C-alpha positions in Angstrom: 72.6 -18.6 -19.1 73.3 -21.9 -17.4 76.6 -23.5 -16.6 75.9 -27.1 -17.5 79.2 -28.9 -17.2 78.0 -31.1 -14.3 74.5 -31.8 -15.7 75.1 -35.4 -16.6 75.2 -36.9 -13.1 78.0 -34.6 -12.1 80.3 -35.4 -15.1 79.9 -33.3 -18.2 76.9 -32.8 -20.4 75.1 -34.7 -23.2 73.4 -33.4 -26.4 70.0 -34.5 -25.0 70.5 -32.5 -21.8 71.6 -29.5 -23.8 68.3 -29.8 -25.8 66.3 -30.0 -22.5 67.9 -26.7 -21.4 67.2 -25.0 -24.6 63.6 -26.2 -24.7 63.2 -24.8 -21.1 64.2 -21.3 -22.3 67.9 -21.3 -21.8 69.8 -19.2 -24.3 73.4 -20.2 -23.7 75.1 -23.1 -21.9 78.6 -22.6 -20.5 80.9 -25.3 -19.2 84.4 -25.8 -17.8 86.9 -28.5 -17.0 84.3 -31.3 -17.3 83.2 -30.4 -20.8 84.7 -33.5 -22.4 83.6 -36.0 -19.8 80.8 -37.4 -22.1 82.4 -38.6 -25.3 79.4 -37.7 -27.5 79.7 -34.0 -26.8 82.9 -33.8 -28.8 81.1 -34.3 -32.1 78.1 -32.3 -31.0 79.7 -29.1 -29.9 80.8 -28.0 -33.3 77.1 -28.1 -34.5 75.7 -26.3 -31.5 77.1 -22.8 -31.1 74.9 -22.1 -28.0 77.0 -24.7 -26.1 80.3 -23.1 -25.1 83.6 -24.5 -23.9 86.3 -22.3 -22.3 87.8 -20.0 -24.9 91.3 -20.5 -23.7 91.5 -24.1 -24.9 94.3 -24.2 -27.6 93.5 -23.6 -31.3 92.0 -26.6 -33.0 89.9 -27.8 -30.1 86.2 -28.3 -31.1 83.6 -25.7 -30.2 83.7 -21.9 -29.4 84.3 -19.8 -26.4 81.7 -17.1 -27.1 78.1 -16.7 -28.4 75.8 -13.7 -29.0 72.3 -14.5 -27.9 69.1 -12.5 -28.3 66.5 -12.6 -25.5 62.8 -11.9 -25.6 63.4 -8.2 -26.3 65.8 -9.1 -29.1 68.6 -7.2 -27.4 72.0 -8.9 -28.1 73.8 -10.3 -25.1 77.3 -11.8 -25.6 78.4 -14.6 -23.4 82.1 -15.5 -23.0 83.4 -18.6 -21.2 87.0 -18.8 -19.9 88.7 -21.1 -17.4 91.3 -20.3 -14.7 94.7 -22.0 -14.4 95.3 -22.0 -10.6 94.8 -25.6 -9.4 93.2 -26.3 -12.9 94.4 -27.7 -16.2 97.2 -25.4 -17.6 95.3 -23.9 -20.6 96.2 -20.6 -22.4 96.3 -17.5 -20.3 92.7 -16.5 -19.7 93.6 -12.9 -19.0 95.1 -12.6 -22.5 92.4 -14.7 -24.2 89.5 -12.8 -22.7 90.7 -9.5 -24.3 90.7 -11.2 -27.7 87.2 -12.6 -27.1 85.8 -9.2 -26.1 87.3 -7.7 -29.2 85.7 -10.4 -31.3 82.1 -9.7 -30.1 82.3 -6.0 -29.3 80.7 -4.9 -32.5 77.7 -7.3 -32.0 76.7 -6.6 -28.4 77.1 -4.0 -25.7 76.1 -6.4 -22.9 78.8 -8.9 -22.3 78.6 -11.6 -19.6 81.7 -13.6 -18.7 81.6 -17.0 -17.0 85.0 -17.4 -15.4 85.3 -21.1 -14.4 88.0 -21.2 -11.8 89.1 -22.7 -8.5 91.0 -19.9 -6.7 89.2 -17.0 -5.2 92.2 -14.8 -5.9 92.2 -15.6 -9.6 88.5 -14.9 -9.9 88.8 -11.5 -8.1 91.8 -10.7 -10.3 89.6 -11.4 -13.4 86.8 -9.2 -12.0 89.2 -6.2 -11.6 90.9 -7.0 -14.9 87.5 -6.6 -16.7 86.0 -3.8 -14.5 84.4 -1.3 -16.9 85.1 -3.6 -19.9 82.2 -6.1 -19.5 78.7 -6.1 -18.0 79.4 -9.0 -15.5 82.0 -11.5 -14.4 80.3 -14.5 -12.8 82.5 -17.2 -11.2 81.6 -20.9 -11.4 83.2 -24.2 -10.5 83.4 -24.4 -6.7 79.7 -25.2 -6.2 79.4 -23.0 -3.1 77.6 -19.7 -3.6 79.6 -16.7 -2.3 78.0 -13.6 -0.6 80.2 -11.0 -2.3 78.0 -9.9 -5.2 78.7 -6.2 -6.0 79.1 -3.7 -8.8 82.7 -3.0 -9.5 83.8 0.5 -10.7 82.5 1.6 -14.1 79.6 -0.8 -14.0 80.8 -4.5 -14.0 78.7 -6.8 -11.8 80.7 -9.4 -10.0 80.3 -12.5 -7.8 83.1 -15.0 -7.0 80.9 -18.0 -7.3 77.3 -18.3 -8.4 76.9 -21.6 -6.5 75.2 -24.9 -7.4 71.8 -25.7 -8.6 71.3 -29.2 -7.3 71.2 -31.3 -4.0 72.6 -29.2 -1.1 72.4 -32.0 1.5 75.6 -33.2 -0.1 79.3 -32.5 -0.5 79.3 -30.3 -3.6 76.6 -32.5 -5.2 77.6 -36.0 -4.2 76.5 -38.2 -1.3 78.2 -37.3 1.9 79.3 -40.8 2.9 81.8 -41.7 0.1 83.1 -38.1 -0.1 83.7 -38.0 3.6 85.4 -41.3 3.6 88.0 -40.0 1.1 88.8 -37.2 3.5 89.0 -39.6 6.5 91.1 -42.4 5.1 92.5 -41.2 1.8 91.2 -44.2 0.0 89.3 -44.0 -3.4 85.5 -44.2 -3.3 82.8 -44.2 -5.8 80.9 -40.9 -5.9 77.2 -40.8 -6.7 75.0 -37.8 -7.2 72.9 -36.9 -4.1 69.3 -35.9 -4.1 68.4 -34.2 -0.8 67.4 -30.6 -0.5 67.5 -29.4 -4.2 68.1 -25.7 -4.4 68.5 -23.2 -7.3 71.5 -20.9 -7.1 71.7 -18.0 -9.6 72.2 -14.3 -10.0 69.9 -11.8 -11.7 71.8 -9.0 -13.4 70.3 -5.8 -14.7 72.1 -3.6 -17.1 71.8 -0.5 -19.3 71.2 -1.6 -22.9 72.9 1.5 -24.4 76.2 1.4 -22.4 76.3 -2.3 -21.3 77.0 -1.2 -17.7 75.5 -3.3 -14.9 73.0 -1.5 -12.7 72.3 -4.3 -10.2 73.1 -7.9 -9.2 70.9 -10.0 -7.0 71.9 -13.3 -5.5 69.3 -16.1 -5.7 69.3 -19.1 -3.4 65.9 -20.8 -3.2 64.6 -24.3 -2.4 62.7 -26.5 -4.9 59.7 -26.3 -2.6 59.8 -22.5 -2.8 60.0 -22.6 -6.6 57.0 -25.0 -6.8 55.0 -22.7 -4.6 56.0 -19.6 -6.6 55.1 -21.3 -9.8 51.6 -22.4 -8.5 50.9 -18.8 -7.3 52.0 -17.4 -10.7 49.7 -19.8 -12.6 46.8 -19.1 -10.2 47.1 -15.3 -10.8 
């Protein structure tokens, strides 16, 4: 599962980037407030159910907020994408909508992963406790900075406030430090460009019981591109 809403140079995602993800083995792409930044995605999302937009957009908006995928072992895994409202666009109440989404997929999958795309830590924590025991995992996205609070909530729900950012970490949440810093120093508008230094992979690995859908573990991943290349070489050589 990949959150791809910043994949197009930091602003949305394109159909071709989606296809690159799927060809690389990704089963589902979630998004957030940047989902509509690339105009061509509006027509594409209705024909690609593996690309999600937050489920709490109003009725009539293109796309879906959930998808049931099947991994290599063919076990169904439901993925639900919702977006917070604190310091974000005022969409429908995610705490109400998520219950409807869970009900819609409950007959199809025991394992349910929720991408909660939100700004406020308090809102993410509230969603974690709201869904404790109801879903396999609540994974926060949006703030680009990985948090160190991964845990299993009561009754088997894995939780992390923010999974972090896969991208250039010698940056300010993905963009060159100079223009971003100037905006803080003088308040003037500046053109943001995607940085390139120190690319890192941020992720979590979640294990769960297939029969109950309860999480049994969550491991935070934060590795450099150099480490990934070394690991891949060692894997091929063995």
